[in-house]
C-alpha positions, -999 to +999 in steps of 0.1 A: +648+247-269+634+282-272+597+289-277+581+323-281+544+327-277+522+358-283+486+355-272+460+381-282+487+407-288+477+442-296+495+476-299+478+510-300+492+544-305+468+570-291+434+559-305+447+538-334+453+501-332+483+491-352+475+454-347+451+435-325+442+399-315+475+385-329+486+351-319+521+337-327+537+304-316+574+303-327+598+275-321+634+267-331+639+259-368+608+278-380+610+309-402+581+333-403+576+363-426+555+393-415+542+412-445+521+443-450+520+477-466+545+504-456+534+518-422+512+488-414+530+479-382+555+453-392+584+471-374+562+478-344+555+441-340+592+432-341+599+459-315+572+444-292+585+409-298+620+420-288+606+438-257+618+472-269+582+483-268+554+472-245+522+456-259+490+475-252+472+442-246+480+405-247+507+383-234+542+376-247+561+347-232+596+333-238+603+298-225+634+276-227+635+240-215+600+246-201+611+275-179+599+310-183+626+336-193+624+368-173+617+399-193+650+415-184+668+385-197+650+382-231+678+402-249+702+374-242+682+351-264+677+372-295+694+394-320+678+421-342+687+439-374+666+469-383+670+502-403+664+523-372+693+507-352+725+528-352+761+519-345+784+538-322+802+554-351+832+566-332+843+529-328+863+510-354+851+477-367+875+458-345+865+478-314+828+474-321+830+436-326+851+432-294+825+452-275+795+434-290+809+399-283+814+408-246+776+404-243+769+377-269+789+346-277+799+337-313+784+306-327+806+275-325+833+272-352+835+310-360+859+335-346+860+373-351+886+372-379+865+346-398+834+367-393+851+398-407+860+378-438+825+364-442+812+400-441+838+411-467+851+437-443+887+425-438+901+457-454+881+479-429+893+464-396+905+497-381+882+520-400+857+540-379+821+529-385+812+565-395+832+559-427+813+527-436+789+528-466+752+519-461+759+485-476+788+478-453+767+487-423+740+464-434+764+435-439+777+442-403+741+443-389+733+410-405+767+394-397+763+400-359+728+387-361+736+355-379+768+347-360+757+356-324+748+326-304+712+335-299+682+313-309+659+340-321+666+364-351+644+394-358+651+409-392+634+441-404+640+447-441+672+426-440+685+434-475+679+472-475+710+489-489+724+456-503+730+451-540+723+418-559+755+402-546+746+412-511+711+398-514+726+365-526+750+366-496+721+371-472+702+342-487+732+319-485+739+327-449+702+321-441+704+286-456+738+277-440+735+291-405+698+294-396+683+259-398+682+256-360+671+292-352+637+309-349+636+336-376+611+364-380+614+386-411+594+419-416+594+426-453+576+433-485+604+419-507+599+382-515+636+377-520+640+383-483+614+357-472+604+333-499+620+304-480+598+310-449+574+282-438+549+307-424+536+340-438+515+364-417+499+395-431+498+423-405+468+437-424+447+407-411+452+418-375+440+454-378+409+465-360+383+470-387+361+500-385+323+492-383+295+515-394 
């Protein structure tokens, strides 16, 4: 079972602390929302948790079956969906999925043709990703997150560019496929996280200025 622990985590850009003294203990089956105003550091925290960005202070540890996971192997245990992540747009949907699933396994009981149907992209199999709408790209981002066999999901504004039908699709997938995953959601939209057991405000972990 995967466990993620952040102890005394802090991130500073130049002289400004984005967050500080943040402690998190995340285990399989728990869903946590990270809320805060725009620019408060929600996305930065997810980048630190995914090891895309180093912490300024504190300790981040990943363990599985009571064994520490090496930093260079953390990516094998997580998937991330975020607005700043881009696709290789010269690839078709089919080419991209074949490439992605060389590095991650699909969850049991789902194959690539089924995944394409679940994402409502069956008519775009050979279409270059550069021709996908923003909503199609978002469904693809979420699809590879939900259906990659990784125990930790990091979701930054997961329903951005989705219409009402797409939001309901996201919530349905969360209910059906994420009961045994660790999920962290950075968001200000309650529809994206109102099912979470834990809610953390990043504003509570900013270094307050004293007179």
